N, C-alpha and C positions, 0 to 999 in steps of 0.2 A: 294498445298503447305500448310504446317502447319503454320497457321497464327501466332501462338505464337512464332515461330522461324524465322519469316520474319523480317529482320532488315531494316527499311527504313532510308533514310537520309544519307546513306554512301554506298560505294561500298564494298561488302564483298567477301571473297574468293580470289582465285588467278586470276589476270588479265593476258591476253596474254602478254608475255614478251616484245614484241616490243612496245605495247601501254604503258605498265608500265614504261619502260625505257625512252621512248620519252618524258614523262612528268616528271618523277622523276630526271633523269640525269641532266637537266638544273638547277633544284632546288638545287641539290647537288653541282654543280659547283658554284652557287651563294653563298651557305653557305661557301664554301672554300674561295671564293673571299672576303666575309665579314670577314672571319677569318684572312686574310692578311691585310685588310684595318684597322682593329682595332689596331694592333701594329704600323702601319704607322701613324695613328692619334695620338697615344700616343707619338711617337718620335717627330712628328711635334709640339705637344703641349709643350714638354720639351724645344724645341728650341725657341718657341715664348712666353711662359709664365714664368715670373720670379717665380711665386708661385710654379710652377711645378719643377723648377730647385732647389728650396729649399728642395724638397723631392726626389732629384735625386737618392739617394741610394735605397730607397724603390721602386721607379719606375723601376730602372735597375733590381732589384731582380725580380719584377713582369714580366718584359720583358723576362728575362732569363727563368723563369718558363713557361711562355706562349709559347715562341718560341720553347722550348724543347718539350712541349706538342704537338704543331703543327707538329714538325719534327717526333715525335713518331707516330702520326696518319698517316703521309704520308708513313712512313716505313711499318706500318701495312697494309695500303691500297695496297701497291705495292707487298709486299712479302707474306702476310698472309691474302689475301682478303676474304677468306671464313670465317675466324674468325672475321674479321673486320665488316662483314655484319650480324653477329648474333645479335639477339635481346638484350641479356645482354650487349654486348659490345657497341651497339648503345646507350642503356640507360646510360651506364657509361660515354660515350662521352658527352652526353647532360648534365649529372650531373656535370662533370668536367668543362665544359664550363660555366655553371651557377656559379660554385664556383669561377672560375678565374675572371669572370666579376665582381662578388661581391667583390672580393679582390681588384680589380682595383678601384671600387667605393670607397672602404674604404681608399685607399692611395691617391686618387685624390682629396678627400675632396670637396672643393667648385667648382670643375670642373665636378662634377657628373651630373649636369643638362645637360651637353652636351654629356654624355656617356651612359645614361640609354637606349637610343634606340637600343644599341647593344645587349640588352636582346632579341631582335627579332631574333637574330642569332640562339640560341638554340631552340627558339619556332618554327622557320621555320624547323630546323632539326628534331624536334619531329613530325611535320606534315608530313615530308617526310618519316621518319623511322617507325612510329607506325600506324598500320591500325585502331586501336580503338581511338575514340575521347578522351577517358579517359587519354591516354598518353599525348595528347596536353594540357588537363586541368591541369594535374599534373605539367607539365613543366611551364605553365603560373603561377600557384600558387607558384612554386619554384622561378620563376623570381621575383614575387612580394615580396616573403620572402627575397630573396637575395638583392633586391633593398632596402628593409627596413633595413636589418642588415648592409649591406655594405655602403649604402648611408646615413643612418640616425643614426643608433646606434654606429657604429664603426668609422665613418668618423669624423675627427677633422674639426671644422669650416664648418660643412655641410651646403650647400646652400639649402637643401631640407626642406621646411616647411611641416607640416602635409597635408595641402591642395595640395601642389605640389606632394607629394608622392602619395596621393590618385589619383590625376589626371593622373600621370604617370602609376600607376598600372592598372587603368581602361583602359587607352589607350592601354597598352600591351595586356590586355584581349580582348578588342574589335578588335584590329588588328589581334590577333591570331585567333579569331573566324572567321573573314571575310576571312582571307587567307585560313583557313581550309576549309570553305565552297567553296571558289573559286577552291581550289585544288581538292576537291571531285567532283565538277561539271566538271572539266577538265578531270578527270579520267573517269567519266561516259560518257562524250561526246566521248572521245577516244575509250572507250569500244564499244559504239553503232556504231561508224564508222567501227571499226574492225569487228563487228558482221555482219553488212550489206555487207561488202566486202567479208567475208568468205561465207555467205549464197548465194551470187550471183554466187559464183564459185562451188557450190554444186548442182549436177544434181540428185543424188540419194536421193529419198524421205526419206528413213529410216535413212540414214546418216545425212540428213538435220535435222530431228527431234531430233536425238541424240545431234547435235550441239545446237539446240534451247534449249534443256533441260540443257545442260552444261552451256550455257551463262545465262540462266534464274536463275539458282542456284548461279552463280557467282555474278550476279547483286543484287539479293535479299537476299542472305544468307540462303535461304530455305533449309531444309534437305530432302525434297521430291518434286518431280515434275512429272507431267503427261501431255502428249500432245496427243490429239486424232484428226485426220483429217477426215472430212466427205466431200463428194461431195456436194457443195452448191446447185446444181440443183436438184439432185435426193435424197440427204440425205444418200447416200450409204456410208458405212464405208470403208475408204481407207487404213489408216495406223495409228499406234500409237507407243508411246515410253514412258517409265517410268523410274524413278530412285528413290529408297528409299521406294516405295510402295510394299507391299506383299499381293497378292490376298488371300482372304478367301478361304477355301477349297471348291472346286466345282464351284468357280466363275471365270468369264473371262471378257475380255474387251467387248465381244459381249453382255453380260448381262448388263454391265454398260451402254452401248450405248442404249440398248433397254429400260432401266428404267429411264434414265436421260432426263427430259423434255427440259433442255437447249440444249442438242444435238439433240433431236428428233424434237422439235418445234422452236428452235432458240430463246427461251424466255430468257431474261436477268436474272441473278442470283442475288438475294439481300438477305442480312442477317444482322440482327441487332447485332448479336454476332457471329463473324466468328470463334472464338476459340471454342465456345460451339458446333458449327456445326461439329467439328472434335472430339467430345466426343464419349462416348460409344453408345449414342442414335442417332448419326447423320446418314444421308443418306449414306455417304461414308463408315461408319463402316459396312454396309451390304456387302461391296465388298472387303474392305481392312482390314488387321490386324492392 
């Protein structure tokens, strides 16, 4: 595998659909539940807090906009699900949710201290929607910016001091990071269980190697993979599979097995600069283009 293109710390590529759905679907249900809890909290606050009733017109306007947005998403999810699940539409949903929560922070004024945790809703959505961690980072920064604009700059009689804003923003960032790591670990664990289950059901060695390569690339994000199987007792070459590698003219897997001391003698392979090992002067460049 080309070291420069191996991405550690996250699951890359396409996961098996049943693994992906078993982890993502409960998270998406949670996001939708939080989306319904938010207006319920607002309605409850209007009933219990005199200061909220003083801003009833602005709160009702926000509720109408928010519930209209939720209804629009539900219609899209049911009738146009293919477009609903596209990356640009997912990004637009996250951005719109950030804007709506920031708007609520602005009209709720001194109640913002109780509402800022709802920024976790778009952060969780970003973790579920975007494969790259950069999507989560952008959403966390958007939440912090929205919290500042809505809860500090635009809110009348804001209850947020500078220290409270910084503490809330850092808390959102930390929780976002921890949830992202937990989610990625869950994906990886589910992937490994799925791999083990599939491999146990495969009796054909060549098909087994193809599956090993497919799963290895999915887990690491590598653009090339090579698997060679030798008999551990005799050292005899049994089978091999590759993806992304192209043999040099006149070279074959038998040449590689004969020349590689890791395969011939079982010696561990160590390198101080794995990227350089795949340069023009590397051992593997003798066999692969």
